[in-house]
C-alpha positions as CSV (number, residue, x, y, z in Angstrom):
1,M,-30.8,-88.4,14.9
2,P,-32.7,-85.9,17.1
3,D,-36.4,-86.3,17.7
4,R,-39.0,-84.1,15.9
5,A,-39.6,-81.9,19.0
6,S,-35.9,-81.0,19.3
7,W,-35.7,-80.1,15.6
8,W,-38.6,-77.7,15.8
9,I,-37.2,-76.0,18.9
10,G,-33.9,-75.4,17.1
11,L,-35.7,-74.0,14.1
12,L,-37.7,-71.6,16.3
13,V,-34.5,-70.4,18.0
14,L,-32.9,-69.6,14.6
15,A,-36.0,-67.7,13.4
16,C,-36.4,-65.6,16.5
17,S,-34.9,-62.2,15.9
18,A,-35.2,-61.3,19.5
19,C,-33.4,-64.5,20.6
20,A,-30.9,-65.5,17.9
21,R,-27.5,-63.9,17.6
22,V,-24.7,-64.3,15.1
23,E,-21.3,-64.3,16.7
24,P,-18.5,-62.2,15.2
25,E,-16.5,-65.3,14.2
26,D,-19.4,-66.3,11.9
27,L,-19.4,-63.0,10.1
28,P,-17.9,-62.2,6.7
29,D,-14.3,-60.9,7.0
30,A,-15.2,-57.4,5.7
31,W,-17.4,-56.9,8.8
32,A,-15.1,-58.5,11.3
33,D,-12.2,-56.3,10.2
34,A,-14.1,-53.0,10.3
35,G,-13.2,-50.3,12.8
36,P,-15.1,-47.5,14.6
37,D,-14.9,-45.1,11.6
38,G,-18.5,-44.9,10.7
39,T,-18.8,-48.0,8.5
40,T,-19.4,-50.6,11.2
41,D,-18.9,-51.0,14.9
42,A,-16.1,-53.5,15.7
43,T,-17.8,-54.6,19.0
44,D,-21.3,-54.9,17.6
45,P,-21.0,-54.7,13.8
46,V,-24.3,-56.2,12.8
47,V,-27.9,-56.7,13.9
48,E,-30.3,-59.5,13.2
49,A,-33.6,-58.6,11.7
50,G,-35.7,-61.6,11.4
51,P,-35.8,-64.7,9.1
52,C,-34.7,-64.7,5.5
53,V,-37.4,-64.6,2.8
54,D,-36.6,-66.8,-0.1
55,G,-32.9,-66.6,1.0
56,T,-32.8,-62.7,0.5
57,C,-32.6,-59.9,3.0
58,T,-33.9,-56.5,1.7
59,S,-35.8,-55.2,4.7
60,P,-33.3,-53.6,7.0
61,P,-34.4,-52.0,10.3
62,L,-35.3,-48.3,10.3
63,N,-32.4,-46.0,10.9
64,E,-32.0,-45.0,14.6
65,C,-30.1,-42.6,16.8
66,E,-27.0,-44.1,18.2
67,D,-26.7,-41.2,20.6
68,A,-27.5,-37.4,20.6
69,V,-25.2,-36.7,17.6
70,H,-24.8,-40.0,15.7
71,M,-27.3,-41.8,13.5
72,R,-27.1,-45.5,12.7
73,V,-27.7,-46.1,9.0
74,Y,-28.4,-49.7,8.0
75,D,-27.2,-51.3,4.8
76,S,-30.1,-51.7,2.3
77,T,-29.2,-55.4,1.7
78,G,-28.2,-57.9,4.4
79,D,-26.8,-61.4,4.5
80,C,-28.8,-64.5,5.2
81,I,-26.9,-66.6,7.8
82,D,-28.5,-69.8,9.0
83,G,-31.9,-68.5,8.0
84,T,-31.5,-65.1,9.8
85,C,-31.1,-61.7,8.1
86,V,-28.0,-59.9,9.4
87,Y,-27.5,-56.2,8.4
88,G,-24.4,-54.1,8.7
89,Y,-24.6,-50.4,9.5
90,R,-22.5,-47.3,9.6
91,L,-22.5,-44.3,12.0
92,T,-23.2,-40.9,10.6
93,E,-22.4,-37.7,12.6
94,C,-25.2,-35.2,12.7
95,A,-24.0,-31.6,12.8
96,H,-27.2,-30.4,14.5
97,G,-28.1,-33.5,16.5
98,C,-30.0,-36.8,15.9
99,V,-33.8,-37.1,16.7
100,D,-36.1,-40.0,16.0
101,G,-33.7,-41.8,13.7
102,A,-32.9,-38.7,11.5
103,C,-30.3,-35.9,11.5
104,V,-31.8,-32.6,12.4
105,S,-31.7,-30.0,9.6
106,S,-29.6,-26.9,9.9
107,P,-31.6,-24.0,11.5
108,C,-30.2,-21.8,8.7
109,T,-31.3,-24.0,5.8
110,D,-34.2,-21.7,4.6
111,V,-33.0,-18.5,6.2
112,D,-32.2,-15.6,3.8
113,C,-29.7,-13.1,5.1
114,T,-29.1,-11.0,2.0
115,D,-31.4,-8.1,2.9
116,P,-30.0,-6.1,5.8
117,P,-32.3,-3.9,7.9
118,G,-32.4,-0.2,7.1
119,D,-30.1,2.2,8.9
120,H,-31.7,3.5,12.1
121,C,-31.0,5.5,15.3
122,V,-30.0,3.3,18.2
123,D,-30.4,6.3,20.6
124,S,-30.5,10.0,20.3
125,T,-26.8,10.3,19.3
126,T,-26.0,6.9,17.7
127,L,-26.7,5.9,14.1
128,R,-26.4,2.2,13.2
129,D,-25.2,2.0,9.6
130,Y,-25.6,-1.5,8.0
131,E,-23.0,-2.5,5.5
132,G,-24.4,-5.3,3.4
133,A,-25.5,-9.0,3.5
134,G,-25.2,-10.9,6.7
135,T,-24.6,-14.4,8.0
136,C,-27.0,-17.0,9.7
137,V,-26.0,-18.3,13.1
138,D,-28.4,-20.8,14.8
139,G,-31.3,-19.6,12.6
140,T,-30.8,-15.9,13.2
141,C,-29.3,-13.4,10.8
142,S,-26.4,-11.2,11.9
143,Y,-25.5,-8.2,9.8
144,P,-22.3,-6.2,9.8
145,H,-22.7,-2.6,10.8
146,T,-21.0,0.4,12.2
147,D,-22.3,2.6,15.0
148,V,-21.7,6.2,14.2
149,D,-21.4,8.7,17.1
150,C,-23.4,11.7,15.9
151,A,-22.2,13.7,18.8
152,E,-18.7,13.9,17.3
153,T,-18.0,16.8,15.0
154,P,-17.9,15.5,11.3
155,D,-15.0,16.3,9.1
156,D,-15.3,19.2,6.8
157,G,-15.6,18.2,3.1
158,C,-16.7,19.2,-0.4
159,V,-20.4,19.1,-1.2
160,D,-19.5,19.4,-4.9
161,D,-16.6,20.8,-7.0
162,T,-17.1,24.4,-5.8
163,T,-18.9,24.1,-2.3
164,L,-17.1,23.6,1.0
165,R,-19.1,22.3,4.0
166,Q,-17.7,23.2,7.4
167,Y,-19.1,21.8,10.6
168,S,-19.3,23.8,13.8
169,G,-19.9,20.9,16.3
170,G,-21.5,17.6,16.9
171,G,-25.1,16.8,16.5
172,T,-27.9,14.2,17.1
173,C,-29.3,11.2,15.3
174,D,-32.4,12.1,13.2
175,A,-34.7,9.1,13.4
176,L,-36.9,10.2,10.5
177,A,-34.0,10.6,8.1
178,A,-31.9,7.8,9.7
179,A,-28.8,10.1,9.5
180,C,-26.7,12.2,11.7
181,D,-27.7,15.9,11.9
182,A,-24.9,18.4,12.8
183,P,-24.8,22.1,12.4
184,F,-22.7,23.3,9.3
185,M,-22.1,26.2,7.0
186,D,-21.6,25.9,3.2
187,T,-19.1,28.2,1.5
188,A,-18.9,28.8,-2.2
189,C,-15.2,28.5,-3.3
190,P,-13.9,31.2,-5.7
191,D,-12.3,28.4,-7.8
192,W,-12.5,24.8,-6.6
193,C,-13.1,22.7,-3.6
194,L,-10.6,19.9,-2.9
195,T,-11.0,17.4,0.0
196,D,-11.7,19.9,2.8
197,T,-10.6,23.3,1.6
198,C,-11.0,25.9,-1.2
199,V,-8.1,25.9,-3.7
200,E,-7.0,27.7,-6.8
201,C,-6.4,24.5,-8.7
202,R,-6.7,20.7,-8.4
203,S,-4.5,19.8,-11.4
204,D,-2.6,21.6,-14.2
205,T,-5.8,21.6,-16.4
206,D,-7.4,24.1,-13.9
207,C,-4.6,26.6,-14.7
208,T,-4.3,28.8,-17.8
209,G,-1.5,29.1,-20.4
210,A,1.8,27.7,-19.3
211,E,1.0,27.8,-15.6
212,F,1.0,24.6,-13.6
213,C,-0.7,23.5,-10.3
214,N,2.0,23.4,-7.6
215,G,2.0,21.4,-4.4
216,D,0.0,24.1,-2.6
217,H,-2.7,23.8,-5.3
218,E,-1.9,27.3,-6.6
219,C,-1.4,28.1,-10.3
220,E,2.2,29.0,-10.8
221,D,4.2,30.4,-13.6
222,P,6.7,27.7,-14.7
223,G,9.4,30.4,-15.0
224,C,12.3,29.3,-17.2
225,P,12.7,25.5,-17.4
226,P,16.3,24.3,-17.7
227,P,17.5,24.4,-21.3
228,I,18.7,21.1,-22.8
229,E,22.4,22.1,-22.7
230,S,22.3,22.7,-19.0
231,C,21.8,19.1,-18.2
232,T,25.2,17.8,-19.4
233,T,28.7,19.0,-18.5
234,G,30.2,20.8,-21.5
235,S,33.6,21.3,-23.0
236,Q,33.8,25.1,-23.3
237,D,37.2,26.7,-23.0
238,R,36.6,28.4,-19.6
239,R,37.9,31.7,-21.0
240,G,35.9,34.7,-19.6
241,C,32.1,34.8,-19.1
242,S,31.2,33.8,-22.7
243,G,33.4,30.7,-22.6
244,A,32.4,29.5,-19.1
245,R,32.2,25.7,-19.1
246,I,28.8,24.2,-18.3
247,I,28.5,22.0,-15.2
248,G,25.7,19.6,-15.9
249,R,22.6,19.7,-13.6
250,T,22.2,15.9,-13.8
251,A,25.7,15.2,-12.5
252,A,25.8,18.1,-10.0
253,G,22.4,17.1,-8.6
254,T,23.1,13.5,-7.9
255,G,25.5,11.6,-5.6
256,G,28.4,13.7,-4.5
257,G,28.1,16.3,-7.2
258,V,30.8,17.3,-9.8
259,S,34.5,17.3,-8.8
260,I,37.0,19.1,-11.0
261,S,40.8,19.0,-10.6
262,D,42.8,21.4,-12.8
263,D,45.2,24.3,-12.8
264,T,45.4,27.9,-14.1
265,C,49.1,27.7,-14.9
266,Y,48.5,28.5,-18.6
267,A,45.3,30.5,-18.2
268,S,45.0,34.2,-18.7
269,N,43.5,37.0,-16.6
270,R,40.0,37.6,-18.1
271,F,38.3,38.7,-14.9
272,D,39.9,41.7,-13.3
273,S,37.6,44.0,-11.5
274,S,38.2,46.8,-9.1
275,G,36.9,46.8,-5.6
276,S,37.6,45.3,-2.2
277,C,37.9,41.7,-3.6
278,W,41.2,41.1,-5.5
279,D,41.1,39.0,-8.7
280,A,44.2,39.9,-10.7
281,G,45.5,36.4,-11.4
282,A,44.8,33.8,-14.1
283,D,41.3,32.3,-14.0
284,H,38.9,29.6,-15.1
285,S,35.1,30.1,-15.4
286,Y,32.2,27.6,-15.1
287,R,28.4,28.1,-15.3
288,I,25.5,26.1,-13.9
289,Y,21.7,26.6,-14.5
290,M,19.7,26.9,-11.4
291,R,16.0,27.2,-10.7
292,A,14.7,29.8,-8.2
293,G,15.0,28.4,-4.7
294,E,17.6,25.8,-5.6
295,S,20.9,25.8,-3.8
296,M,24.4,24.7,-4.5
297,D,27.5,24.1,-2.4
298,V,30.7,25.3,-4.0
299,E,33.9,24.0,-2.4
300,V,37.3,25.1,-3.7
301,Y,40.9,24.2,-2.6
302,A,44.2,25.8,-3.7
303,D,46.9,23.2,-4.1
304,W,50.5,23.6,-5.5
305,G,51.3,26.9,-7.2
306,C,52.6,27.1,-10.7
307,V,55.7,29.1,-9.7
308,E,55.6,29.2,-5.9
309,T,54.7,26.2,-3.7
310,S,51.5,27.9,-2.7
311,W,49.2,30.5,-4.2
312,D,46.2,32.7,-3.1
313,L,42.9,31.9,-4.7
314,T,39.8,34.0,-5.2
315,L,36.3,32.5,-5.6
316,K,33.5,34.5,-7.3
317,I,29.9,33.9,-8.3
318,F,28.0,36.0,-10.8
319,Q,24.4,36.3,-11.8
320,N,22.4,38.1,-14.5
321,S,18.8,38.9,-15.6
322,G,18.0,35.2,-15.7
323,C,16.5,32.7,-18.1
324,T,18.7,32.5,-21.2
325,D,21.1,35.4,-20.2
326,T,24.7,34.1,-19.8
327,A,26.4,37.4,-18.9
328,C,28.4,38.0,-15.8
329,T,26.3,41.1,-14.9
330,T,26.3,41.1,-11.1
331,R,28.9,39.7,-8.8
332,V,27.0,38.2,-5.9
333,F,29.9,36.6,-4.0
334,C,33.6,37.1,-3.8
335,E,36.3,35.9,-1.4
336,D,40.0,36.5,-1.9
337,Y,43.3,35.3,-0.3
338,I,41.9,31.8,0.4
339,T,43.4,28.4,0.3
340,S,40.1,26.6,0.8
341,H,36.5,27.7,1.1
342,T,32.9,26.3,0.9
343,E,30.1,28.6,-0.1
344,H,26.4,27.8,0.1
345,F,24.4,29.7,-2.5
346,T,20.6,29.9,-3.1
347,A,19.4,31.1,-6.5
348,P,17.0,34.1,-6.3
349,H,15.6,33.3,-9.8
350,D,15.8,30.9,-12.8
351,G,18.9,31.3,-14.9
352,W,22.7,30.8,-15.4
353,Y,25.1,31.4,-12.5
354,I,28.9,31.7,-13.2
355,I,31.5,30.4,-10.9
356,V,35.1,31.8,-11.3
357,V,38.3,30.3,-9.9
358,D,40.7,33.2,-10.0
359,G,44.1,34.2,-8.7
360,T,44.1,36.9,-6.0
361,T,47.1,39.0,-7.2
362,A,49.1,39.3,-10.4
363,F,52.2,38.0,-8.6
364,D,52.3,34.3,-9.5
365,D,48.8,33.6,-8.0
366,E,48.0,30.6,-10.3
367,G,48.2,26.9,-9.7
368,D,46.4,23.6,-9.1
369,Y,42.9,23.6,-7.7
370,D,40.1,21.3,-6.7
371,L,36.5,22.5,-7.3
372,D,33.4,20.6,-6.1
373,V,29.9,21.7,-7.0
374,T,26.8,20.0,-5.5
375,L,23.3,21.1,-6.6
376,T,20.1,20.6,-4.6
377,C,17.3,20.5,-7.2
378,I,13.6,21.2,-6.4
379,A,12.2,18.7,-8.9
380,S,12.9,15.1,-9.6
381,D,15.8,14.3,-11.9
382,C,16.6,18.1,-11.8
383,E,14.1,18.5,-14.7
384,C,16.6,16.9,-17.1
């Protein structure tokens, strides 16, 4: 049994926080297994902080800076091992550094960046235009802005519905008004101002009656919209002008157009006019409704004759007064003695146009033919 002096020395060693140390193998497993992830330090997981008081440890050391960016945070309760309090700790990373055992607060914590500065002149020709709330960086607000070069000539524009402002050159930055100041002239528009010019109309509501606002912003008479029957290919008998079969605008205006294969072997001669273009044979008639400015390609081909192996074909196009008129009043195209031909025709006004496939002479000029009609409409869906 040791003597009393040795026993006291051993007790003093255990109680001395500066001298005593607990080895890792004497620690609880939870500390010994911890890694360098912020909960404990595997090489130095605990510290000793003096003797236990009544077997409890509730007075951990003050938190301290491990380095410039990490703070050592001690557990509030430690373990009493052989009379000595041992406390675990974890490392906390400080985003803005560690000073005197505490993480430094963000320099932007109490900084309000919701109120941008007023627009102002950077120099005699540059206006700084602020665009809203900003962001805090290292305690300083930074606001989004655009620097406007007042020396550049501004774009013309509408001051209001009927006033056009036109600029004659660049200007300077007015410090008092915090705005660019450039020379300009205001013009009163007779009708309306739209974007950067005076116009007659902006929409159909600016026009009167049945007029509409066209792509040039001018009020335009709608003319004669296509009648309903003009949209679909008909079944008329093709006899003369009054019986001309309708070629539908919808079919003619899409894809490859309308293709017709037929013959005049049992047809009669209902178109026989005098003049330089012969048309004395049997014939078939077709009509198509066209808007002013629309065009069509008419391609015709004479195949086998009804009597002879070949025959001479005459192609004609008629027009009239327009709109609902269906008469063959004026012959605007005629070509005789042909076996094939393609004619490009543009309508001078709204109305019906009649296409006639005819025989050139009365001497067996009838037979098989192919007729292709392709329409180029000026409006979507050919207004059908």
